C-alpha positions, 0 to 999 in steps of 0.5 A: 823149168820142165826137164831140169833137176830143180823142176824134178825136185819140185815135182817130187815134193808135190807128189809127196805132199799130195800122195804121201811120202811112200808115193814112189815106193807104191808106184814101184811096187805096182810095176813090180807086181805087174812084171811077168819076168819075161823079156830078152834077158829071161831063160824061161821058155815061153809060149812060143817055145823060145827063151829070151835070147832065142826070141831076141835073135828071131826079132833081130832077124825079122827087123834085118829082113825088112831093113831099108839100108842097102847091102853092105859093101866090103871097103877094100874090094869096093875101093879096089875097082876105083884104084884099078880104074885109076891105075889104067887111066894113069897107064893110058895117059903115060 
């Protein structure tokens, strides 16, 4: 029953029975207190001198540099060579 709605309800009931009815409020408050208010949505300038959006841009740049994907192709120009080759073959056979 793990991973089902019914199983989730049973787990919630067990947690509330074991740890009290404020169990979820308590663990939520722990997470809220530990929060540092950072992240990519933050406008605060961090220790690295960047805001969240700038930090996200830099992280994306670094990730893109080590990407395993090849370079992007321009679909029209890529097919244009095939069309020209096919056209030359049609003209040569005519």
